[in-house]
Steps between C-alpha positions, in 0.01 A plus 500: 500500500140436403284738301236526229515737205419543132741561215607458138711206389836624371703185450487124551745216462479130567626379837550131555242264356165655583568854619569849369694791640304816423558873541196720561451876525263531793286783628636514856834318491655605169689240301505162674640164390377165625436135423167368374472127562277334244570793266548265205158339543246570228272699732766737629722537194199610294479824698866545596553707188710814485289809563210324671372638830502244779415468868786383722538340840865523599676291765865502599703411807719811483576803282826338391338192346286474191132464585214297361190621319150366475338667202160565345410688186342843540505620141625322187648794314754353257257260319291797388787618282644180354393625157611860565877527458541855628307447821666161554843656454408779739407250775827316451689829498336612825578168665865491395563864592354453848676169553834651394480830686296461816681410822346218701227563755477878473154651474431710189144608564490774233663280238250221568211748468635628167530142372140433601396814310694395190345153489155647560552721194634226273170494311522870413658620177753720678643222720853530347519860625392391849770232483759769428396699808515176699865460402569861598337430836718188536812709441393752763393238753842337471658823617584697188285808528504740209285796408423626152392859448168522318512664161276665240740413218355391167762229471382149577850377588712707736868483594522484879817496712481262797820466703710621207350249259277629221185296437235533231174525691148515348318815608205318657739343753644839590151646547370184671190503285361210298443604136165427340668344198835330475710311248717192525797728438436714807455188716829362369678830568357506853613145570845585367518787751393289799727214389796738488424621853461146631828397343698803614367511856446136592606227258843618388626620842397167656620277212148370442373360171220704347190283441463380141122508530518873569696551177252285308214706643668824394572369153138392452418871454741555213 
């Protein structure tokens, strides 16, 4: 199977002496894993960094065998935030969540579009709130649809029953409206809610380890 696509680097590990095995979340083909020969060379390893957007040429002899990638950099995203712990943690969190939860070679067009929107808004002050809605979209795209009734309550933190489990949910999530101002506390409470859903619906039932980088990201808002 031969194709060309673009995507975000989720994971890489060394393979033999001069190659890497990488996983990429692509626009048209979903999560795909393949070998990059020469991936340990200075030129290629400089841009094979988690979170970077790359162009891919994929070749494989059959669907049952791992393919090979030729890669080029489209956008170096992760180096922008080497000195920004929260944004760096968020990129690592995104990558580990997608690498853990996405099945291979299934198209997630809406999820890819929401990731593009999140990264585009990384420079805005309210990016952590957009990240939270990205995680909610991830949960829904993976098949767990849930609906929250909008409210006019004065309470900022609401008790919501979802499948007989009570969650503490910030009001802005229920109303699907980004607040003008927000605190670290409300971001942390939001991430606790989405983490609880991810654990209860995906990680625990499938005996998967929850990504440490996601916990570190959440705790950076304490």
